[in-house]
C-alpha positions as a Python dict, from the first residue, in 0.01 Angstrom:
ca = {
    (1, 'M'): (0, 0, 0),
    (2, 'S'): (-362, -94, 62),
    (3, 'D'): (-517, -413, -70),
    (4, 'E'): (-811, -228, -224),
    (5, 'P'): (-783, 77, -449),
    (6, 'N'): (-900, 406, -303),
    (7, 'G'): (-1158, 627, -471),
    (8, 'I'): (-1470, 829, -414),
    (9, 'S'): (-1726, 697, -169),
    (10, 'G'): (-1948, 433, -326),
    (11, 'A'): (-1719, 356, -619),
    (12, 'K'): (-1639, -9, -676),
    (13, 'I'): (-1286, 5, -807),
    (14, 'S'): (-1126, -318, -917),
    (15, 'P'): (-752, -384, -894),
    (16, 'L'): (-776, -540, -1244),
    (17, 'Y'): (-961, -404, -1547),
    (18, 'V'): (-990, -614, -1862),
    (19, 'A'): (-984, -412, -2185),
    (20, 'V'): (-1265, -552, -2402),
    (21, 'T'): (-1315, -502, -2778),
    (22, 'E'): (-1605, -560, -3015),
    (23, 'A'): (-1459, -896, -3117),
    (24, 'D'): (-1437, -1000, -2750),
    (25, 'L'): (-1800, -907, -2697),
    (26, 'Q'): (-1910, -1113, -2995),
    (27, 'R'): (-1746, -1424, -2854),
    (28, 'G'): (-1916, -1384, -2518),
    (29, 'L'): (-1619, -1266, -2311),
    (30, 'L'): (-1834, -1085, -2056),
    (31, 'D'): (-2016, -1408, -1976),
    (32, 'I'): (-1683, -1591, -1951),
    (33, 'L'): (-1551, -1337, -1699),
    (34, 'S'): (-1877, -1293, -1511),
    (35, 'G'): (-1840, -1348, -1136),
    (36, 'L'): (-1465, -1291, -1127),
    (37, 'P'): (-1331, -1012, -902),
    (38, 'L'): (-1235, -776, -1182),
    (39, 'G'): (-1363, -479, -1379),
    (40, 'I'): (-1417, -407, -1748),
    (41, 'K'): (-1259, -126, -1945),
    (42, 'I'): (-1460, 7, -2238),
    (43, 'G'): (-1251, 206, -2483),
    (44, 'L'): (-1316, 407, -2796),
    (45, 'E'): (-1342, 110, -3034),
    (46, 'L'): (-1613, -71, -2838),
    (47, 'F'): (-1801, 244, -2735),
    (48, 'T'): (-1809, 366, -3095),
    (49, 'S'): (-1941, 28, -3206),
    (50, 'R'): (-2200, -39, -2936),
    (51, 'G'): (-2268, 300, -2780),
    (52, 'P'): (-2380, 365, -2421),
    (53, 'D'): (-2575, 39, -2401),
    (54, 'V'): (-2255, -163, -2365),
    (55, 'A'): (-2162, 39, -2056),
    (56, 'R'): (-2505, -27, -1910),
    (57, 'T'): (-2464, -399, -1978),
    (58, 'V'): (-2129, -406, -1797),
    (59, 'R'): (-2284, -241, -1492),
    (60, 'E'): (-2591, -466, -1498),
    (61, 'M'): (-2362, -770, -1496),
    (62, 'G'): (-2200, -645, -1175),
    (63, 'F'): (-1862, -543, -1312),
    (64, 'S'): (-1681, -228, -1207),
    (65, 'L'): (-1679, 0, -1513),
    (66, 'F'): (-1381, 198, -1642),
    (67, 'L'): (-1502, 424, -1924),
    (68, 'D'): (-1183, 493, -2120),
    (69, 'L'): (-1289, 764, -2365),
    (70, 'K'): (-1003, 1009, -2297),
    (71, 'F'): (-1200, 1332, -2331),
    (72, 'H'): (-982, 1613, -2470),
    (73, 'D'): (-1147, 1938, -2577),
    (74, 'I'): (-1223, 2285, -2445),
    (75, 'P'): (-1333, 2290, -2080),
    (76, 'F'): (-1701, 2354, -2159),
    (77, 'T'): (-1724, 2058, -2396),
    (78, 'V'): (-1537, 1820, -2166),
    (79, 'A'): (-1757, 1920, -1874),
    (80, 'G'): (-2065, 1834, -2078),
    (81, 'A'): (-1918, 1502, -2184),
    (82, 'V'): (-1833, 1411, -1824),
    (83, 'R'): (-2184, 1498, -1706),
    (84, 'S'): (-2332, 1279, -1980),
    (85, 'A'): (-2094, 993, -1902),
    (86, 'C'): (-2188, 1002, -1533),
    (87, 'S'): (-2536, 880, -1629),
    (88, 'L'): (-2371, 548, -1722),
    (89, 'R'): (-2239, 514, -1364),
    (90, 'P'): (-1873, 448, -1443),
    (91, 'D'): (-1657, 391, -1138),
    (92, 'V'): (-1367, 542, -1333),
    (93, 'M'): (-1350, 761, -1644),
    (94, 'N'): (-1067, 960, -1794),
    (95, 'V'): (-970, 1281, -1968),
    (96, 'H'): (-642, 1379, -2133),
    (97, 'G'): (-409, 1553, -1890),
    (98, 'L'): (-255, 1749, -2178),
    (99, 'G'): (-590, 1926, -2213),
    (100, 'G'): (-471, 2161, -1941),
    (101, 'L'): (-553, 2262, -1587),
    (102, 'E'): (-881, 2438, -1662),
    (103, 'M'): (-1011, 2146, -1865),
    (104, 'M'): (-925, 1901, -1587),
    (105, 'R'): (-1084, 2129, -1327),
    (106, 'A'): (-1401, 2149, -1537),
    (107, 'A'): (-1409, 1769, -1561),
    (108, 'A'): (-1368, 1730, -1185),
    (109, 'E'): (-1646, 1977, -1112),
    (110, 'A'): (-1878, 1822, -1371),
    (111, 'S'): (-1846, 1476, -1217),
    (112, 'A'): (-1985, 1613, -889),
    (113, 'G'): (-1842, 1318, -699),
    (114, 'Q'): (-2031, 1063, -908),
    (115, 'S'): (-1724, 904, -1068),
    (116, 'N'): (-1348, 892, -1027),
    (117, 'V'): (-1222, 1114, -1308),
    (118, 'I'): (-855, 1051, -1379),
    (119, 'A'): (-611, 1207, -1624),
    (120, 'V'): (-420, 1025, -1896),
    (121, 'T'): (-58, 1137, -1871),
    (122, 'L'): (137, 998, -2169),
    (123, 'L'): (13, 704, -2374),
    (124, 'T'): (209, 383, -2323),
    (125, 'S'): (264, 365, -2700),
    (126, 'L'): (499, 665, -2669),
    (127, 'D'): (859, 680, -2558),
    (128, 'L'): (1097, 972, -2505),
    (129, 'D'): (1186, 1000, -2874),
    (130, 'D'): (817, 1016, -2965),
    (131, 'V'): (753, 1288, -2709),
    (132, 'R'): (1043, 1498, -2833),
    (133, 'T'): (940, 1448, -3195),
    (134, 'M'): (604, 1600, -3102),
    (135, 'G'): (790, 1917, -3002),
    (136, 'M'): (770, 1872, -2624),
    (137, 'R'): (1089, 1981, -2448),
    (138, 'V'): (1118, 1732, -2165),
    (139, 'G'): (1407, 1593, -1968),
    (140, 'S'): (1246, 1255, -1919),
    (141, 'V'): (913, 1081, -1959),
    (142, 'A'): (888, 1033, -1582),
    (143, 'D'): (932, 1407, -1514),
    (144, 'T'): (657, 1487, -1764),
    (145, 'V'): (421, 1228, -1619),
    (146, 'V'): (476, 1351, -1262),
    (147, 'S'): (418, 1711, -1371),
    (148, 'I'): (86, 1616, -1534),
    (149, 'A'): (-11, 1411, -1227),
    (150, 'L'): (49, 1704, -994),
    (151, 'R'): (-160, 1932, -1214),
    (152, 'A'): (-436, 1670, -1220),
    (153, 'R'): (-435, 1652, -842),
    (154, 'S'): (-446, 2031, -809),
    (155, 'A'): (-741, 2034, -1050),
    (156, 'G'): (-932, 1802, -819),
    (157, 'L'): (-907, 1484, -1023),
    (158, 'A'): (-897, 1149, -844),
    (159, 'G'): (-581, 1020, -1010),
    (160, 'V'): (-400, 944, -1333),
    (161, 'V'): (-330, 682, -1594),
    (162, 'C'): (41, 622, -1644),
    (163, 'S'): (269, 347, -1764),
    (164, 'P'): (413, 105, -1507),
    (165, 'L'): (753, 269, -1543),
    (166, 'E'): (629, 596, -1390),
    (167, 'I'): (413, 455, -1108),
    (168, 'A'): (675, 485, -835),
    (169, 'A'): (759, 844, -925),
    (170, 'V'): (392, 947, -928),
    (171, 'R'): (323, 767, -600),
    (172, 'A'): (620, 937, -434),
    (173, 'A'): (497, 1277, -553),
    (174, 'T'): (137, 1226, -436),
    (175, 'D'): (-15, 1005, -163),
    (176, 'D'): (-192, 673, -113),
    (177, 'S'): (-536, 819, -185),
    (178, 'F'): (-436, 925, -536),
    (179, 'L'): (-545, 666, -792),
    (180, 'I'): (-279, 533, -1028),
    (181, 'V'): (-415, 313, -1306),
    (182, 'A'): (-154, 139, -1520),
    (183, 'P'): (-199, -5, -1869),
    (184, 'G'): (94, -163, -2052),
    (185, 'I'): (86, -471, -1830),
    (186, 'R'): (229, -801, -1944),
    (187, 'P'): (221, -1114, -1720),
    (188, 'A'): (541, -1254, -1575),
    (189, 'S'): (488, -1571, -1780),
    (190, 'G'): (567, -1366, -2087),
    (191, 'S'): (362, -1217, -2370),
    (192, 'P'): (440, -981, -2656),
    (193, 'G'): (438, -606, -2596),
    (194, 'D'): (228, -547, -2912),
    (195, 'D'): (206, -168, -2959),
    (196, 'Q'): (303, -87, -2601),
    (197, 'K'): (653, 50, -2539),
    (198, 'R'): (655, 115, -2163),
    (199, 'V'): (547, -211, -2004),
    (200, 'A'): (592, -415, -1685),
    (201, 'T'): (453, -720, -1507),
    (202, 'P'): (147, -710, -1277),
    (203, 'S'): (365, -773, -972),
    (204, 'A'): (605, -493, -1064),
    (205, 'A'): (312, -254, -1102),
    (206, 'V'): (171, -350, -762),
    (207, 'L'): (506, -318, -589),
    (208, 'A'): (558, 25, -746),
    (209, 'G'): (228, 147, -601),
    (210, 'A'): (-39, 99, -868),
    (211, 'S'): (-399, 125, -752),
    (212, 'A'): (-525, -78, -1048),
    (213, 'I'): (-393, -226, -1371),
    (214, 'V'): (-545, -266, -1717),
    (215, 'V'): (-482, -584, -1915),
    (216, 'G'): (-615, -661, -2260),
    (217, 'R'): (-471, -915, -2499),
    (218, 'P'): (-288, -1135, -2243),
    (219, 'I'): (-639, -1213, -2108),
    (220, 'T'): (-870, -1166, -2405),
    (221, 'G'): (-636, -1349, -2642),
    (222, 'S'): (-587, -1643, -2409),
    (223, 'E'): (-738, -1986, -2475),
    (224, 'D'): (-889, -1961, -2126),
    (225, 'P'): (-950, -1592, -2044),
    (226, 'G'): (-1092, -1668, -1701),
    (227, 'E'): (-787, -1869, -1600),
    (228, 'A'): (-557, -1603, -1741),
    (229, 'A'): (-735, -1334, -1538),
    (230, 'L'): (-717, -1542, -1221),
    (231, 'G'): (-347, -1597, -1280),
    (232, 'I'): (-288, -1221, -1298),
    (233, 'L'): (-497, -1161, -986),
    (234, 'D'): (-293, -1426, -806),
    (235, 'E'): (32, -1264, -920),
    (236, 'M'): (-94, -930, -786),
    (237, 'E'): (-193, -1081, -452),
    (238, 'R'): (147, -1245, -411),
    (239, 'A'): (309, -906, -481),
    (240, 'R'): (91, -747, -212),
    (241, 'E'): (199, -1018, 31),
    (242, 'R'): (562, -937, -49),
    (243, 'A'): (500, -567, 7),
    (244, 'R'): (333, -602, 349),
    (245, 'P'): (654, -665, 550),
    (246, 'L'): (803, -355, 386),
    (247, 'E'): (508, -149, 502),
    (248, 'G'): (537, -275, 857),
}
């Protein structure tokens, strides 16, 4: 396990991305986190509210940018969306893996090496019962996630988004260069799962082989977001220290 996430040449990938909302922006969260060794994830809520300018602001402030818009459409449309998004210089952006091999291949080609395009496997708000209710005949969530990850890799994508519970299986099926970004992270000190069903601690995610993690409310909802972020980074570093003897 390397200390720094892999990715395309020139990308500045952070091991920790903070999921920021419109309310967080209004209370000056970017200024609070400025200078810390982390990235910012912009999702649908904030992008819909503020538009492309918020992505430009994140980059101008020196943060690594994860543009979490989960493109899912026909290949032609997704390719166009990826090309447009590349103008915002995201280090990471994503598409839905369930959009199919051709859609993922179109996204990879459209990025032209300008951004790490990764595939969302299954949302962390879903569990096995949810997946089966949707009509998908699967033996396990992990098997489904690994299958999507392998298709994403064959399509030329840089990695996937998956819950912490599937990281080890995806890592075993791929290699160290394949990016694995994990949401559904809750600090070891304890915090509610909210609407996430498949969750784990930062250290567990690191030890399983995550390239980067995404944390929202445990940081943004803290009385001291900067201190909360530093605590998570410290937990991750201690997990990396634990893993090093195993690698040797």
